[in-house]
Biopython code that builds the backbone (N, CA, C, O; Angstrom):
import numpy as np
from Bio.PDB.StructureBuilder import StructureBuilder

atoms = [
    (1, "MET", "N", (17.961, -206.256, 60.744)),
    (1, "MET", "CA", (18.044, -207.040, 61.006)),
    (1, "MET", "C", (19.678, -207.223, 62.594)),
    (1, "MET", "O", (19.451, -206.841, 63.742)),
    (2, "TRP", "N", (20.676, -207.664, 62.300)),
    (2, "TRP", "CA", (21.707, -207.298, 63.545)),
    (2, "TRP", "C", (22.354, -205.903, 62.654)),
    (2, "TRP", "O", (22.664, -205.538, 61.520)),
    (3, "SER", "N", (22.280, -205.334, 64.452)),
    (3, "SER", "CA", (23.264, -203.532, 63.894)),
    (3, "SER", "C", (24.657, -204.655, 63.236)),
    (3, "SER", "O", (24.777, -205.875, 63.121)),
    (4, "THR", "N", (25.669, -203.277, 62.873)),
    (4, "THR", "CA", (27.111, -204.120, 62.693)),
    (4, "THR", "C", (28.504, -203.798, 63.327)),
    (4, "THR", "O", (29.651, -203.572, 62.940)),
    (5, "ALA", "N", (27.726, -203.905, 64.646)),
    (5, "ALA", "CA", (28.638, -203.657, 66.309)),
    (5, "ALA", "C", (28.154, -204.995, 66.227)),
    (5, "ALA", "O", (29.143, -205.711, 66.068)),
    (6, "ILE", "N", (27.075, -205.709, 66.260)),
    (6, "ILE", "CA", (26.517, -206.740, 66.369)),
    (6, "ILE", "C", (27.611, -207.787, 65.675)),
    (6, "ILE", "O", (28.193, -208.640, 66.344)),
    (7, "TRP", "N", (27.837, -207.587, 64.068)),
    (7, "TRP", "CA", (28.391, -208.521, 63.552)),
    (7, "TRP", "C", (30.504, -208.617, 63.035)),
    (7, "TRP", "O", (31.474, -209.209, 62.562)),
    (8, "ARG", "N", (29.962, -207.601, 63.595)),
    (8, "ARG", "CA", (32.131, -207.416, 64.812)),
    (8, "ARG", "C", (32.141, -207.886, 65.372)),
    (8, "ARG", "O", (32.992, -208.773, 65.302)),
    (9, "ARG", "N", (31.496, -207.870, 66.224)),
    (9, "ARG", "CA", (32.035, -209.175, 67.222)),
    (9, "ARG", "C", (31.667, -210.092, 68.012)),
    (9, "ARG", "O", (31.882, -210.566, 69.127)),
    (10, "PHE", "N", (31.110, -210.189, 67.196)),
    (10, "PHE", "CA", (30.106, -211.778, 66.773)),
    (10, "PHE", "C", (31.191, -213.072, 66.279)),
    (10, "PHE", "O", (32.327, -212.653, 66.501)),
    (11, "ILE", "N", (31.250, -214.320, 65.762)),
    (11, "ILE", "CA", (31.704, -214.675, 64.361)),
    (11, "ILE", "C", (29.900, -214.837, 63.815)),
    (11, "ILE", "O", (28.866, -214.457, 64.364)),
    (12, "LEU", "N", (30.164, -215.635, 62.395)),
    (12, "LEU", "CA", (29.004, -216.646, 62.163)),
    (12, "LEU", "C", (28.155, -217.039, 63.809)),
    (12, "LEU", "O", (28.569, -217.220, 64.954)),
    (13, "PRO", "N", (26.764, -217.039, 63.136)),
    (13, "PRO", "CA", (25.941, -217.818, 64.063)),
    (13, "PRO", "C", (26.275, -219.598, 63.522)),
    (13, "PRO", "O", (26.008, -220.468, 64.350)),
    (14, "GLU", "N", (26.755, -219.961, 62.368)),
    (14, "GLU", "CA", (27.397, -221.509, 62.307)),
    (14, "GLU", "C", (27.829, -221.905, 63.129)),
    (14, "GLU", "O", (27.228, -222.830, 63.675)),
    (15, "ARG", "N", (28.971, -221.494, 63.635)),
    (15, "ARG", "CA", (30.004, -221.270, 64.702)),
    (15, "ARG", "C", (29.860, -221.059, 66.320)),
    (15, "ARG", "O", (30.771, -220.893, 67.132)),
    (16, "GLY", "N", (28.621, -221.108, 66.521)),
    (16, "GLY", "CA", (28.227, -220.887, 67.943)),
    (16, "GLY", "C", (28.958, -219.820, 68.692)),
    (16, "GLY", "O", (29.725, -219.954, 69.645)),
    (17, "LEU", "N", (28.275, -217.893, 67.600)),
    (17, "LEU", "CA", (28.763, -217.207, 68.344)),
    (17, "LEU", "C", (29.565, -216.586, 69.384)),
    (17, "LEU", "O", (29.326, -216.068, 70.474)),
    (18, "CYS", "N", (30.750, -216.848, 68.574)),
    (18, "CYS", "CA", (32.011, -217.171, 69.924)),
    (18, "CYS", "C", (32.893, -215.760, 69.631)),
    (18, "CYS", "O", (33.610, -215.414, 68.692)),
    (19, "PHE", "N", (32.523, -215.175, 70.779)),
    (19, "PHE", "CA", (33.248, -213.368, 71.272)),
    (19, "PHE", "C", (34.658, -213.293, 70.510)),
    (19, "PHE", "O", (35.628, -214.005, 70.770)),
    (20, "ARG", "N", (34.595, -212.296, 69.515)),
    (20, "ARG", "CA", (36.223, -212.890, 68.901)),
    (20, "ARG", "C", (36.901, -210.857, 69.432)),
    (20, "ARG", "O", (35.974, -210.161, 69.844)),
    (21, "ARG", "N", (38.492, -210.047, 69.380)),
    (21, "ARG", "CA", (38.275, -209.063, 69.651)),
    (21, "ARG", "C", (38.542, -208.326, 67.833)),
    (21, "ARG", "O", (38.763, -208.601, 66.654)),
    (22, "ASP", "N", (38.326, -207.357, 68.720)),
    (22, "ASP", "CA", (38.123, -206.912, 67.189)),
    (22, "ASP", "C", (39.167, -204.750, 67.225)),
    (22, "ASP", "O", (38.917, -203.582, 67.520)),
    (23, "PHE", "N", (40.418, -205.735, 66.623)),
    (23, "PHE", "CA", (41.374, -204.293, 66.881)),
    (23, "PHE", "C", (40.989, -203.879, 66.535)),
    (23, "PHE", "O", (40.041, -204.364, 65.917)),
    (24, "SER", "N", (41.327, -201.917, 66.474)),
    (24, "SER", "CA", (41.590, -200.683, 66.424)),
    (24, "SER", "C", (42.452, -199.989, 66.439)),
    (24, "SER", "O", (43.350, -199.932, 67.279)),
    (25, "SER", "N", (42.274, -199.239, 65.331)),
    (25, "SER", "CA", (43.822, -197.902, 65.495)),
    (25, "SER", "C", (44.254, -197.408, 66.328)),
    (25, "SER", "O", (45.460, -197.204, 66.466)),
    (26, "THR", "N", (43.147, -197.004, 67.303)),
    (26, "THR", "CA", (43.167, -196.157, 67.824)),
    (26, "THR", "C", (43.529, -196.826, 69.487)),
    (26, "THR", "O", (43.093, -197.888, 69.931)),
    (27, "ILE", "N", (44.289, -196.018, 70.075)),
    (27, "ILE", "CA", (44.794, -196.333, 71.165)),
    (27, "ILE", "C", (44.628, -195.829, 72.434)),
    (27, "ILE", "O", (43.991, -196.724, 72.991)),
    (28, "TYR", "N", (44.741, -195.264, 72.952)),
    (28, "TYR", "CA", (44.459, -194.723, 75.389)),
    (28, "TYR", "C", (45.624, -194.875, 75.715)),
    (28, "TYR", "O", (46.430, -195.806, 75.716)),
    (29, "VAL", "N", (45.606, -193.334, 76.130)),
    (29, "VAL", "CA", (47.439, -193.512, 76.456)),
    (29, "VAL", "C", (46.622, -192.390, 78.097)),
    (29, "VAL", "O", (45.946, -191.361, 78.099)),
    (30, "SER", "N", (47.308, -193.544, 79.585)),
    (30, "SER", "CA", (46.953, -193.372, 80.267)),
    (30, "SER", "C", (48.261, -192.506, 81.337)),
    (30, "SER", "O", (49.478, -192.424, 81.170)),
    (31, "ARG", "N", (47.470, -192.026, 82.302)),
    (31, "ARG", "CA", (49.139, -191.362, 83.386)),
    (31, "ARG", "C", (49.812, -190.262, 82.830)),
    (31, "ARG", "O", (50.404, -189.388, 83.464)),
    (32, "LEU", "N", (49.691, -190.350, 81.619)),
    (32, "LEU", "CA", (50.417, -188.724, 81.054)),
    (32, "LEU", "C", (50.496, -188.063, 82.080)),
    (32, "LEU", "O", (49.609, -188.118, 82.932)),
    (33, "SER", "N", (51.974, -187.020, 82.258)),
    (33, "SER", "CA", (51.499, -185.631, 82.861)),
    (33, "SER", "C", (50.705, -184.768, 83.068)),
    (33, "SER", "O", (49.508, -185.046, 83.144)),
    (34, "HIS", "N", (51.078, -183.733, 83.185)),
    (34, "HIS", "CA", (49.663, -182.536, 83.484)),
    (34, "HIS", "C", (50.267, -181.850, 82.846)),
    (34, "HIS", "O", (49.407, -180.985, 82.681)),
    (35, "TYR", "N", (51.113, -181.499, 82.308)),
    (35, "TYR", "CA", (52.191, -180.764, 81.310)),
    (35, "TYR", "C", (52.242, -180.935, 79.853)),
    (35, "TYR", "O", (52.252, -180.071, 78.976)),
    (36, "THR", "N", (52.266, -181.861, 79.787)),
    (36, "THR", "CA", (52.648, -182.150, 78.576)),
    (36, "THR", "C", (51.595, -181.925, 77.831)),
    (36, "THR", "O", (50.385, -181.988, 78.048)),
    (37, "SER", "N", (52.590, -181.501, 76.414)),
    (37, "SER", "CA", (51.332, -180.701, 75.379)),
    (37, "SER", "C", (51.666, -181.100, 74.410)),
    (37, "SER", "O", (52.668, -181.691, 74.008)),
    (38, "ASP", "N", (50.377, -180.608, 73.815)),
    (38, "ASP", "CA", (49.569, -181.715, 72.289)),
    (38, "ASP", "C", (51.018, -182.462, 71.601)),
    (38, "ASP", "O", (51.369, -183.633, 71.456)),
    (39, "GLU", "N", (51.825, -180.721, 71.172)),
    (39, "GLU", "CA", (53.226, -181.531, 70.023)),
    (39, "GLU", "C", (54.213, -182.671, 70.779)),
    (39, "GLU", "O", (54.605, -183.574, 70.039)),
    (40, "ASP", "N", (54.558, -182.701, 71.884)),
    (40, "ASP", "CA", (55.050, -183.463, 73.055)),
    (40, "ASP", "C", (54.420, -184.918, 73.034)),
    (40, "ASP", "O", (54.715, -185.950, 73.638)),
    (41, "PHE", "N", (53.075, -184.485, 71.761)),
    (41, "PHE", "CA", (51.995, -185.930, 72.470)),
    (41, "PHE", "C", (52.147, -186.621, 71.047)),
    (41, "PHE", "O", (52.306, -187.828, 70.867)),
    (42, "GLU", "N", (52.093, -185.932, 70.362)),
    (42, "GLU", "CA", (51.984, -186.223, 68.640)),
    (42, "GLU", "C", (53.293, -186.745, 68.574)),
    (42, "GLU", "O", (53.143, -187.818, 67.990)),
    (43, "ASN", "N", (54.545, -186.600, 68.848)),
    (43, "ASN", "CA", (56.446, -186.554, 68.991)),
    (43, "ASN", "C", (56.019, -188.070, 69.383)),
    (43, "ASN", "O", (55.905, -189.104, 68.725)),
    (44, "MET", "N", (55.826, -187.724, 70.812)),
    (44, "MET", "CA", (55.827, -189.543, 71.139)),
    (44, "MET", "C", (55.336, -191.234, 70.691)),
    (44, "MET", "O", (55.588, -192.405, 70.975)),
    (45, "PHE", "N", (54.604, -190.529, 69.938)),
    (45, "PHE", "CA", (53.719, -191.387, 68.990)),
    (45, "PHE", "C", (54.266, -191.636, 68.330)),
    (45, "PHE", "O", (54.828, -192.723, 68.466)),
    (46, "SER", "N", (54.529, -190.835, 67.110)),
    (46, "SER", "CA", (54.881, -190.606, 65.716)),
    (46, "SER", "C", (56.148, -191.218, 65.649)),
    (46, "SER", "O", (56.853, -190.294, 65.245)),
    (47, "ARG", "N", (56.866, -192.186, 65.791)),
    (47, "ARG", "CA", (57.462, -192.923, 65.515)),
    (47, "ARG", "C", (57.442, -194.585, 65.642)),
    (47, "ARG", "O", (58.141, -195.557, 65.925)),
    (48, "PHE", "N", (56.529, -194.301, 65.350)),
    (48, "PHE", "CA", (56.168, -195.536, 65.243)),
    (48, "PHE", "C", (55.010, -196.493, 64.321)),
    (48, "PHE", "O", (54.522, -197.622, 64.292)),
    (49, "GLY", "N", (54.965, -195.249, 63.652)),
    (49, "GLY", "CA", (53.883, -195.340, 62.076)),
    (49, "GLY", "C", (53.843, -193.475, 62.013)),
    (49, "GLY", "O", (54.602, -192.609, 62.446)),
    (50, "ARG", "N", (52.240, -193.443, 61.058)),
    (50, "ARG", "CA", (51.847, -192.569, 60.441)),
    (50, "ARG", "C", (50.383, -191.693, 61.694)),
    (50, "ARG", "O", (49.286, -192.220, 61.875)),
    (51, "VAL", "N", (50.709, -190.694, 62.180)),
    (51, "VAL", "CA", (49.070, -190.298, 63.475)),
    (51, "VAL", "C", (48.922, -189.619, 62.403)),
    (51, "VAL", "O", (49.525, -188.869, 61.636)),
    (52, "GLU", "N", (47.334, -190.410, 62.692)),
    (52, "GLU", "CA", (46.516, -189.660, 62.120)),
    (52, "GLU", "C", (45.517, -188.410, 62.389)),
    (52, "GLU", "O", (45.069, -187.642, 61.537)),
    (53, "GLU", "N", (45.271, -188.396, 63.834)),
    (53, "GLU", "CA", (45.144, -187.779, 65.278)),
    (53, "GLU", "C", (45.590, -188.170, 66.847)),
    (53, "GLU", "O", (45.661, -189.317, 67.289)),
    (54, "ALA", "N", (45.812, -187.195, 67.421)),
    (54, "ALA", "CA", (46.622, -187.381, 68.385)),
    (54, "ALA", "C", (45.722, -186.281, 69.096)),
    (54, "ALA", "O", (45.616, -185.126, 68.682)),
    (55, "ARG", "N", (45.017, -186.851, 70.348)),
    (55, "ARG", "CA", (43.828, -185.554, 71.290)),
    (55, "ARG", "C", (44.733, -186.564, 72.686)),
    (55, "ARG", "O", (45.022, -187.726, 72.972)),
    (56, "LEU", "N", (44.902, -184.870, 73.311)),
    (56, "LEU", "CA", (44.965, -184.684, 75.004)),
    (56, "LEU", "C", (43.399, -183.880, 74.843)),
    (56, "LEU", "O", (42.738, -183.201, 74.057)),
    (57, "ILE", "N", (43.351, -184.669, 76.556)),
    (57, "ILE", "CA", (42.151, -185.078, 76.538)),
    (57, "ILE", "C", (41.985, -183.878, 77.660)),
    (57, "ILE", "O", (42.749, -183.693, 78.607)),
    (58, "ARG", "N", (40.935, -183.186, 77.369)),
    (58, "ARG", "CA", (41.381, -181.295, 78.601)),
    (58, "ARG", "C", (40.059, -180.976, 79.618)),
    (58, "ARG", "O", (38.836, -181.104, 79.554)),
    (59, "ASP", "N", (41.061, -180.480, 80.596)),
    (59, "ASP", "CA", (39.423, -179.884, 81.720)),
    (59, "ASP", "C", (38.704, -178.282, 80.351)),
    (59, "ASP", "O", (39.299, -177.634, 79.490)),
    (60, "ALA", "N", (37.458, -178.268, 80.770)),
    (60, "ALA", "CA", (37.158, -177.273, 80.304)),
    (60, "ALA", "C", (36.623, -176.470, 80.580)),
    (60, "ALA", "O", (36.064, -175.670, 79.830)),
    (61, "ARG", "N", (36.655, -176.470, 81.877)),
    (61, "ARG", "CA", (37.460, -174.971, 83.220)),
    (61, "ARG", "C", (38.575, -174.798, 82.337)),
    (61, "ARG", "O", (38.753, -174.595, 81.136)),
    (62, "THR", "N", (39.550, -175.017, 83.814)),
    (62, "THR", "CA", (41.364, -174.720, 83.185)),
    (62, "THR", "C", (41.933, -174.919, 82.026)),
    (62, "THR", "O", (43.088, -174.495, 81.997)),
    (63, "ASN", "N", (41.522, -175.455, 80.955)),
    (63, "ASN", "CA", (41.947, -176.631, 79.707)),
    (63, "ASN", "C", (43.875, -176.638, 80.118)),
    (63, "ASN", "O", (44.998, -176.289, 79.752)),
    (64, "ARG", "N", (43.072, -177.329, 81.137)),
    (64, "ARG", "CA", (44.861, -178.166, 80.991)),
    (64, "ARG", "C", (44.694, -178.975, 80.358)),
    (64, "ARG", "O", (44.164, -178.626, 79.303)),
    (65, "PRO", "N", (45.058, -180.953, 80.517)),
    (65, "PRO", "CA", (44.993, -181.639, 79.941)),
    (65, "PRO", "C", (44.656, -182.636, 81.531)),
    (65, "PRO", "O", (45.011, -182.342, 82.673)),
    (66, "LYS", "N", (43.960, -183.708, 81.123)),
    (66, "LYS", "CA", (43.741, -184.020, 82.486)),
    (66, "LYS", "C", (44.932, -185.388, 82.848)),
    (66, "LYS", "O", (45.051, -185.723, 84.027)),
    (67, "GLY", "N", (45.695, -186.054, 81.850)),
    (67, "GLY", "CA", (46.147, -186.564, 82.238)),
    (67, "GLY", "C", (46.526, -188.080, 81.183)),
    (67, "GLY", "O", (47.637, -188.598, 81.066)),
    (68, "PHE", "N", (45.082, -188.586, 80.441)),
    (68, "PHE", "CA", (45.171, -189.110, 79.489)),
    (68, "PHE", "C", (44.753, -188.627, 77.090)),
    (68, "PHE", "O", (44.316, -187.764, 76.328)),
    (69, "GLY", "N", (45.231, -189.728, 77.132)),
    (69, "GLY", "CA", (44.346, -189.228, 75.324)),
    (69, "GLY", "C", (44.104, -190.047, 74.962)),
    (69, "GLY", "O", (43.897, -191.151, 75.465)),
    (70, "PHE", "N", (44.055, -189.347, 73.125)),
    (70, "PHE", "CA", (43.914, -190.676, 73.052)),
    (70, "PHE", "C", (44.581, -190.626, 71.436)),
    (70, "PHE", "O", (44.489, -189.483, 70.990)),
    (71, "VAL", "N", (45.345, -191.772, 70.287)),
    (71, "VAL", "CA", (46.358, -191.760, 69.111)),
    (71, "VAL", "C", (45.604, -192.363, 68.098)),
    (71, "VAL", "O", (45.362, -193.559, 68.255)),
    (72, "THR", "N", (45.069, -191.670, 66.842)),
    (72, "THR", "CA", (44.898, -192.695, 65.959)),
    (72, "THR", "C", (45.921, -192.866, 65.178)),
    (72, "THR", "O", (46.806, -192.025, 65.023)),
    (73, "TYR", "N", (45.860, -194.294, 64.467)),
    (73, "TYR", "CA", (47.162, -194.244, 63.635)),
    (73, "TYR", "C", (46.507, -194.430, 62.107)),
    (73, "TYR", "O", (45.331, -194.215, 61.813)),
    (74, "ALA", "N", (47.514, -194.860, 61.256)),
    (74, "ALA", "CA", (47.128, -194.816, 60.263)),
    (74, "ALA", "C", (46.526, -196.608, 60.178)),
    (74, "ALA", "O", (45.427, -197.048, 59.839)),
    (75, "SER", "N", (47.368, -197.082, 60.491)),
    (75, "SER", "CA", (46.976, -198.683, 60.541)),
    (75, "SER", "C", (47.332, -200.140, 62.099)),
    (75, "SER", "O", (48.389, -200.435, 62.657)),
    (76, "ASP", "N", (46.183, -200.577, 62.259)),
    (76, "ASP", "CA", (46.559, -201.981, 62.659)),
    (76, "ASP", "C", (47.884, -201.837, 63.096)),
    (76, "ASP", "O", (47.890, -200.806, 63.769)),
    (77, "ALA", "N", (49.031, -202.332, 63.072)),
    (77, "ALA", "CA", (50.329, -202.618, 63.009)),
    (77, "ALA", "C", (51.151, -202.087, 63.513)),
    (77, "ALA", "O", (52.186, -202.530, 64.013)),
    (78, "GLU", "N", (50.373, -200.018, 63.348)),
    (78, "GLU", "CA", (51.371, -199.324, 63.541)),
    (78, "GLU", "C", (50.935, -199.206, 65.216)),
    (78, "GLU", "O", (51.811, -199.292, 66.076)),
    (79, "ALA", "N", (49.104, -198.945, 65.670)),
    (79, "ALA", "CA", (48.950, -199.014, 66.445)),
    (79, "ALA", "C", (49.564, -199.962, 67.793)),
    (79, "ALA", "O", (49.703, -199.590, 68.958)),
    (80, "GLU", "N", (49.876, -201.322, 67.178)),
    (80, "GLU", "CA", (49.867, -201.994, 68.631)),
    (80, "GLU", "C", (51.759, -201.614, 68.667)),
    (80, "GLU", "O", (52.243, -201.116, 69.684)),
    (81, "LYS", "N", (52.668, -201.946, 67.390)),
    (81, "LYS", "CA", (53.697, -201.390, 67.869)),
    (81, "LYS", "C", (53.819, -200.045, 68.520)),
    (81, "LYS", "O", (54.706, -199.285, 68.906)),
    (82, "ALA", "N", (53.071, -200.080, 68.485)),
    (82, "ALA", "CA", (53.329, -198.537, 69.786)),
    (82, "ALA", "C", (52.789, -198.901, 71.058)),
    (82, "ALA", "O", (53.095, -198.036, 71.879)),
    (83, "ILE", "N", (52.041, -199.920, 71.614)),
    (83, "ILE", "CA", (51.530, -200.464, 72.478)),
    (83, "ILE", "C", (52.875, -201.784, 73.302)),
    (83, "ILE", "O", (53.420, -201.975, 74.389)),
    (84, "LYS", "N", (52.860, -202.130, 72.499)),
    (84, "LYS", "CA", (54.147, -203.068, 72.756)),
    (84, "LYS", "C", (54.565, -202.109, 73.205)),
    (84, "LYS", "O", (54.152, -201.917, 74.349)),
    (85, "SER", "N", (55.802, -200.729, 72.508)),
    (85, "SER", "CA", (56.581, -200.528, 73.055)),
    (85, "SER", "C", (56.289, -199.076, 74.625)),
    (85, "SER", "O", (57.183, -199.046, 75.471)),
    (86, "MET", "N", (55.581, -198.489, 74.727)),
    (86, "MET", "CA", (55.642, -197.634, 74.976)),
    (86, "MET", "C", (54.470, -198.064, 76.460)),
    (86, "MET", "O", (54.017, -197.127, 77.117)),
    (87, "ASP", "N", (54.121, -199.446, 76.809)),
    (87, "ASP", "CA", (53.312, -198.904, 77.918)),
    (87, "ASP", "C", (54.037, -199.910, 78.567)),
    (87, "ASP", "O", (54.708, -200.913, 78.326)),
    (88, "GLY", "N", (53.452, -198.942, 79.874)),
    (88, "GLY", "CA", (55.051, -199.519, 80.957)),
    (88, "GLY", "C", (55.734, -198.710, 81.052)),
    (88, "GLY", "O", (56.184, -198.775, 82.196)),
    (89, "ARG", "N", (56.224, -197.760, 80.451)),
    (89, "ARG", "CA", (57.526, -197.007, 80.228)),
    (89, "ARG", "C", (57.261, -195.441, 81.173)),
    (89, "ARG", "O", (56.189, -194.840, 81.250)),
    (90, "ILE", "N", (58.174, -195.166, 81.623)),
    (90, "ILE", "CA", (58.078, -193.784, 81.560)),
    (90, "ILE", "C", (58.136, -193.028, 80.964)),
    (90, "ILE", "O", (58.611, -193.511, 79.936)),
    (91, "TYR", "N", (57.848, -191.177, 80.683)),
    (91, "TYR", "CA", (57.481, -189.983, 80.110)),
    (91, "TYR", "C", (57.593, -189.095, 81.034)),
    (91, "TYR", "O", (56.939, -189.227, 82.069)),
    (92, "GLY", "N", (58.295, -188.200, 80.881)),
    (92, "GLY", "CA", (57.612, -187.389, 82.004)),
    (92, "GLY", "C", (57.566, -186.956, 83.273)),
    (92, "GLY", "O", (57.103, -186.064, 83.984)),
    (93, "GLY", "N", (58.496, -188.330, 83.290)),
    (93, "GLY", "CA", (58.861, -188.729, 84.640)),
    (93, "GLY", "C", (57.165, -188.730, 85.292)),
    (93, "GLY", "O", (56.496, -187.965, 85.987)),
    (94, "ARG", "N", (57.015, -189.682, 84.806)),
    (94, "ARG", "CA", (55.408, -190.835, 85.411)),
    (94, "ARG", "C", (55.795, -191.919, 84.076)),
    (94, "ARG", "O", (56.486, -191.807, 83.064)),
    (95, "LEU", "N", (54.940, -193.019, 84.682)),
    (95, "LEU", "CA", (54.932, -193.875, 84.296)),
    (95, "LEU", "C", (53.339, -194.450, 83.933)),
    (95, "LEU", "O", (52.427, -194.948, 84.593)),
    (96, "ILE", "N", (53.649, -193.930, 81.896)),
    (96, "ILE", "CA", (52.123, -194.520, 81.025)),
    (96, "ILE", "C", (51.893, -195.733, 80.884)),
    (96, "ILE", "O", (52.478, -196.733, 80.468)),
    (97, "PHE", "N", (50.381, -195.302, 81.553)),
    (97, "PHE", "CA", (50.376, -197.599, 80.327)),
    (97, "PHE", "C", (49.588, -196.938, 79.164)),
    (97, "PHE", "O", (49.242, -195.758, 79.105)),
    (98, "VAL", "N", (49.398, -197.779, 78.378)),
    (98, "VAL", "CA", (48.710, -197.956, 76.363)),
    (98, "VAL", "C", (48.478, -198.486, 76.176)),
    (98, "VAL", "O", (49.349, -199.323, 75.939)),
    (99, "GLU", "N", (47.173, -198.905, 75.974)),
    (99, "GLU", "CA", (46.421, -199.891, 75.733)),
    (99, "GLU", "C", (44.878, -199.814, 74.809)),
    (99, "GLU", "O", (44.285, -198.736, 74.830)),
    (100, "TYR", "N", (44.234, -201.055, 73.967)),
    (100, "TYR", "CA", (43.795, -200.554, 72.928)),
    (100, "TYR", "C", (42.452, -199.766, 73.693)),
    (100, "TYR", "O", (42.028, -200.035, 74.817)),
    (101, "ALA", "N", (41.826, -198.543, 72.595)),
    (101, "ALA", "CA", (40.553, -197.895, 73.071)),
    (101, "ALA", "C", (39.713, -198.380, 72.590)),
    (101, "ALA", "O", (39.638, -198.767, 71.424)),
    (102, "LYS", "N", (38.677, -198.458, 73.701)),
    (102, "LYS", "CA", (37.592, -199.025, 73.627)),
    (102, "LYS", "C", (36.319, -198.116, 72.943)),
    (102, "LYS", "O", (36.270, -196.901, 73.130)),
    (103, "SER", "N", (35.358, -198.790, 72.181)),
    (103, "SER", "CA", (34.677, -198.401, 71.224)),
    (103, "SER", "C", (33.936, -197.445, 72.513)),
    (103, "SER", "O", (34.015, -197.894, 73.656)),
    (104, "GLY", "N", (33.384, -196.425, 72.325)),
    (104, "GLY", "CA", (32.585, -195.566, 73.247)),
    (104, "GLY", "C", (31.234, -195.144, 72.236)),
    (104, "GLY", "O", (30.560, -194.199, 72.646)),
    (105, "SER", "N", (30.710, -195.959, 70.625)),
    (105, "SER", "CA", (29.654, -195.879, 70.809)),
    (105, "SER", "C", (28.543, -196.221, 71.422)),
    (105, "SER", "O", (28.818, -197.340, 71.854)),
    (106, "GLN", "N", (27.134, -195.908, 71.838)),
    (106, "GLN", "CA", (25.967, -196.265, 72.479)),
    (106, "GLN", "C", (25.179, -198.024, 71.813)),
    (106, "GLN", "O", (24.232, -198.663, 72.270)),
    (107, "GLU", "N", (26.150, -198.336, 70.520)),
    (107, "GLU", "CA", (25.469, -199.727, 69.664)),
    (107, "GLU", "C", (26.338, -200.862, 70.963)),
    (107, "GLU", "O", (25.751, -201.587, 71.766)),
    (108, "ASP", "N", (28.095, -200.674, 70.790)),
    (108, "ASP", "CA", (28.546, -200.878, 71.212)),
    (108, "ASP", "C", (28.372, -201.710, 73.018)),
    (108, "ASP", "O", (28.741, -202.762, 73.542)),
    (109, "LYS", "N", (27.315, -200.035, 73.586)),
    (109, "LYS", "CA", (27.479, -200.958, 75.303)),
    (109, "LYS", "C", (26.362, -201.096, 75.402)),
    (109, "LYS", "O", (25.737, -200.358, 76.163)),
    (110, "THR", "N", (25.523, -202.396, 74.440)),
    (110, "THR", "CA", (24.430, -203.532, 75.064)),
    (110, "THR", "C", (24.369, -204.591, 74.744)),
    (110, "THR", "O", (23.541, -205.344, 75.256)),
]
sb = StructureBuilder()
sb.init_structure("model")
sb.init_model(0)
sb.init_chain("A")
sb.init_seg("    ")
for serial, (resi, resn, name, xyz) in enumerate(atoms, 1):
    if name == "N":
        sb.init_residue(resn, " ", resi, " ")
    sb.init_atom(name, np.array(xyz, "f"), 0.0, 1.0, " ", f" {name:<3s}", serial, name[0])
structure = sb.get_structure()
């Protein structure tokens, strides 16, 4: 009947199907220097909690970082702490932005 993505996005029908924010433990980091290494990226965010995965997105042809990446934490509280501490900070000579990652699944795009 209803997919799990829809149930996560809406409160029960008897409450009027109100939209609610579904917090994630994955954050999106943008405007990084193209010279940021994988180790630097993980170390930058490991002080806020246990990092399960830190992934820089790379150009397929040159293998250089594209300037953004994703960090997955063990808990939502750690992700929130990293966002509050790092959003709008200067790192590697660049102003970076940190926010919750949006879901990329097909169910959430409908």
